[in-house]
Phi, psi and omega in degrees: 000317182295328179292319180296325180283337181283324185302310180299326183292328179296322184263017178293169182300319182297317181288330176297323177294322178296316179297320179295319180295321177296320179297317180292337176279317185291318183300309178298324180298311180293326178295315179296316180298317181296316180295317180296318179298316179295320181295316180295322180290343180273349180291150171291162178304316184294317179294319180298318178296315181299316180293326177295317176299317180303319180292327183282338186279103176239134178294144179294160180300325179228111178283154173294132183267325182223136178228134171253128185232135177195165014219021179249121178228142178197183172249130177269129170259106189261126185220169172284111187299319183296314182296319181292314180298319179295333182279353185279351181059040175249163179241156181207113180276328177211149177286139180211131180281125174249132180296322177227139181266118180268337181206181183290334175295318176298321178300313180301312181299314185286322176300315180297322180303312182277329179301314183290346176259349184065033186248142177283146178201165179218132179221147181273140175257116188286332182269117179294323179298314179295321178295320179296325175298315179299318180298316180298317177297320183291318181295332179272357181285142178301142177062020173293138179212159183258147180212153175299140184219176186092132184306317183296311181295320180294318180290320177297317180298317181294315181295317180298322182285322188257342182229072186297342180280352178259121176284131183242128178242118184254130176239120180177171180288106185249117177264183184297321181286321175301317181302321181282329186277330188283155183304133186297337182276354178287124177282141182229158178255135180288341185290345179242023174289143178233156185286321182235131184297145164293137183240131173244136176265122182255107182267093182274153173211156183251156177305132178093349177293153185243131173230121183052241182260010187247149177241131181291122181284342177203165180281138178196198180207154175239133184245137172223153185203170172220072186285150175248330193242335189300327179255023184283154180299321181299314181296317179298315180295320180292329178296310182289332174295320178295324178300316181287329183276319186280338179053064181281168169251012173206132177240130179240120180253126176220170175086003179300327182298337181289342177292339182305330188269005177264174181296155183301320180294317182294316183289327176297318179297319182287325176295320176298319179297315180296313180300315181301319180285325177299321181294341180273349183280134179309126183295349176273358174256114183291142176246127176250132175251122174262111184283155177238183183293130184236148180221344182263118186295318181295315179296317181297322177298322176297316179298318181297319186271334188246350180236309185305318181295340188257016170243158182272335188218148183224131173254131190207148175248183188291325180293317181291317181297314181293329178291319177301315180294321183298315185278347183247014182056040178279184180294144177053040181297342180287350182288343178269137355284149182295127178276182179305136182097191186246149176293139179306142184302315185297331177288319177297319178302316179297318181292319179294318179297317178299314182297316181291321179291321185284321186243009186265167180285136176218096184300337182274350184276126180265005180295120183296336179298327183264012177299128179088357178296139185238338190303124180218004181212134174229130175250108180261135178221134172222185189299319190253348178202160177232151176222135167247131179237139185213146174234154180078195186244009185292323187253142175217178182061033187287325179296322178296317178296318179296314181296320180294320177293320179293321181297319185284337184301306180291320180301316185288314182292333178264356182058047178268139183299162185299321188254017180233164178215098181268098183289347177291333182272345186244153177213154178264129182239047180241140177294159181290326180219137176197171182273130174269314185218105183294323187298320182254006177069035180270121179251162180238130174241117187293129171228118185299326182277353180209067188281343185279131177238144176221150179200163178250139167238106189056242182258016182250129178263132174244136174232128188233143168212141168290163183236146175280126185261136177288126181295316181230080187297136175263353183208134175240330183281140177087351182292315179302317181295321179294319179299310182296314181297317181293313179299323181292317183289337176273347177279158178237137181239131173208120182242127173273144177072191181209147176301157187293340185282343191260000000 
């Protein structure tokens, strides 16, 4: 009986109006959905990826308010590497990596070694006279130009330009040209001012350029220098003094790789100084280490054992990661030196997992050897993809940081404006399907509208995205630093409790 009485009420005048109103709501919704679906399917792969990153990039709940960054600052003299090397009147039968460059012949050999692999590298030139000859040749080269340089200065400059709400304090050897080039809002200390700028020569080359019998498989750069101050005891001490005085909520350490070119006794003493000061920093203030190009196995082992465990975050590229694995008998140690192209993702995943497990923080581990270990985040970047790996609960908003770093990579290397996206200049160089993590059988299927993938391996989180590559890059130097700085500022750090050492 109740059903019979209900039927007429459903079709009553009042309910007919309700049905019509629902109909008028559903039709526009489906029309909008259909149009949006069609519009999205009409986007290029590059535009779809860019828009997906835009959706993923959310500012963290609490941005870093103050950052202290040190300690390598210089001026980059950027030139066409092939033309400058050819003008040196040196010969080279085969490329060979030299840990330190004693003369211009060594420069030619080492430049050729990395040129034929399309890999970035940095080496110190021990002879000041030979370095000055290189500087004179470089300054007379067509289209030579100066730019702010040094990981610390580049990261400070990027944060000041893109994150105006974060106060940046830079500690490093700042000369007159550095002073003029760096962002005006970056705070500096007068105690590390120098009369003449440290100068680095950036030998850039583009994909397809020819040197002797070799063709560059990708665009990159080789850096050489003869620094006096970036790794000095005074600068290191002033950096940690600024940390205690400025009271930041983020500390960024860079330039440790420059110690490699000093005497063994001196660099051991400075590594001890850095470690001792790192241990004094409040564990609730995150420390990020931006690694640089390394070539000396003994020195690198010291950095791995005495510095990397005592920072919370690490920025690293494929050349640096494979070298760490190579000298420590880590996974896929045969990948060093990196040949033309990129290391397979699953191999990088194994190396990152090994690095984090071996040198990372583990609150449940009672092993006294790991007392005070802090490392819980690694940001890996190479030409075609980026990965952020994290353990524990200290770090969050990592997908946003990864997307922000990937977005800036192509923009910066192609010199694309902040509010535009020229997909003609960018291209995707990732396979449609490949293995992300062999151990757990995780595969990746590329979707332009959803390129970011994340997964857990035990207690470790991995976040991956392919990157848009600039077809004809106008810039190679400083891109890694911009990626790391951007990813770091979009990440959020919060640590409960404190390690037992503090």
